[in-house]
N, C-alpha and C positions, 0 to 999 in steps of 0.2 A: 503494499499498498505505500510506504514511503517512498519507495521507488517510481511508482507513478506519480505520485504528487510533484515529485522532483523534477521529472520528465515536464509534466505540464507548467511547473514554474519557470523552467528553463526554456521551453517553447515562448511562451508568453513573454519574459525577458528580451529574447533573441526578437522575436515580432516588434516590440516597444521599441528596441534599441534601433532596428533596422530602418522603421518608419519615421523614427528622429534622425536618422541620418539622411536618409532621402529627403524629407524634409529641408535639411539644412544645406546638401547639396545643391536643391533645387534653389534655395533663395540664395545661395552663392554665385549660382550661374546667372540667377535675374539679376544679381546686382553688377556682374560683368558686362551680358550682353542683355543691357535694359533698353535697347533700340529696338527698330525693325530688323526683318531679315529678308533678304531678297534670295530667292533662287531662279535659276535659269540655263540656260544653253549659249553656248560663245562658238562661233565660227571665225578662222582665221585663215589667212594664206600672203603670200610674200615670198621674198628673196629667201635662200639661203648659201650656207658654205659649209665645208668641212675641212678642218685643218688637222694634218697627223704629221706627227713628229717624225715618222717614215717619208715625208716629203723629201726631206734632206738627206736620206738614204739612199735613195735610187727607188724608193717606194710609188706606187700610182700616184695619179694623179685624180682629184675629186671634184667637178665642175656642176655647182648649182643648178639644178632645173627647176627649182619651186618646190612649195610646200604647201600643207593643208594642216589644219587643227581643227577638232572638234571635240568639245569638251561641255562638263557640267560644273556650274559654280554655286558656291553659297556664300554670302555675304553679310556679316553679322556686324548690327552699328554697335560699339562698345563705349562711344562718347559722340559729342557733337559733332558732326562731319567725319568722324574717324571709323573704319570698319577694318575688321579683321576679315580676309578672302581665303576660300579655300576651295579645293573641288579635284576634279580630275580630267586630262585632256589627252587623246590620243593624237599625236604629231607626226604624219606622213611625210617623208622627203625625199626626193627623187633626185639621182646624182647621175652624171656622166661619167665613166671612171676611163681611164685611159693606161693601163699598163707601163711599168717600168720602160726606159727607152733600151733598146739591148742592140743597136745598128741596123735594124731590120724594119719593115712596115709593121705596126701594131694596129691592132682595132679596136674601139672604143665599145662600151658595154654600158648596159643600162642597170643601176643600183636602187633599189628601194630600200629605205631604213625608217622604221618605227619607231618612236618611243612614246611611253606613258610618261606624263607628268602630272606632278601634284605640287601647286602652286601654296605658300604660304605668305601671304600679303598682309601689307598694313595699305589703306586707302584714304586717301584725304580727298574730301571734296571740297571745292573753293569756287568763287563766283559764280552762285547756284546752280551750273551746269555743268562746270569741269570737274576733272577728279585726275590725281597722278598716285600710280600705287607702284609697290615694289617689294622685292624681298626673294628669299630663297625659293628654289623649284628643286624639288626631290624627285629622280629621274628613273626609269627601268625600261632596258631594252634587252633584247637577245642578238645572237650571231656574234662574228669575229671581230666586228667593232665596238669595243666595250664604252658605253657613254652612262652607264651605272653610277647612280650617286647624285652630287649636291649640283646645280647650277643657279642661277641669277637671272631676275627679270626685273624690269621697269614699262609701265603702261603709263599713256596718257591720253586724254579723251573727252567726250564730252557725254552726259546721261541726262534723260530725260524721262521724268515721272509722270504717269498719266493720272487721272483722278480715279482709275478704274482698278489700280493699284500696278498695273503693265510698266516695265520699266524697258527702255530701247537706249543702247549705248553703243560708240563707235570711235574709235581712235587709234593711232600706231603704238606699236610696242617692241621691243627686244628681247629675248631670250639667248641666252649663252649656257650651254649644257657641255658639262665635262671641266669644271674649272678646277678641279684638283690638279695639282702640279704633277702629279704622278701619272697622268690620264695620257694615254697616245692618241685621242682624238678629242677636239674640240669643235661642238655643233652652234652654228649662231643662225637663228631665225630672225628676220626681222621683215615686218608687214603691219597689217591692220586687224584690229578684232572687230566683228559685228556681234551684239549680243542682245537677246530678247529674256526677259524674266518677269518674276511677279513679286513685289513687297507686299509682306504683311505684318 
């Protein structure tokens, strides 16, 4: 009987403690992210370049043929005009590859290089419709050309919010992927972003 009573009291205490913890955690989150949240999708395109340390050692040459990006974004207001932005983006890059020169005619080939990117940006709104954002970008890809790891990005543009909650954004940006000094490859994307979302 004592064992059953002890078990019941323990379960009740754990349940009460977990509720208190959950409430406190929710209150802490509400204090940090006390503003509006925007969710949406972003499409981007532009120019690209792939720099390799092997270019100086007789390696192949890479000539950018453009890229596209498609991703989902979440923007959470933490203070007046200041947001934290994250999400996930698939970036598809196309390159023309020229083999190392060997003294004989060489044939170029096409190469696709896909990268999954997760930004963690601070976004500042100013002059009513303009914004600037930037921060680290965490990247993942497969294949021989290793771009896994950290990069950096910078966005600038305009954003307009409608009365019904819809948000449209547009602006130029730049991403550098593979900034760690021991990486053999560095990918640079520069172009424009188009975004559509909903703020609630």
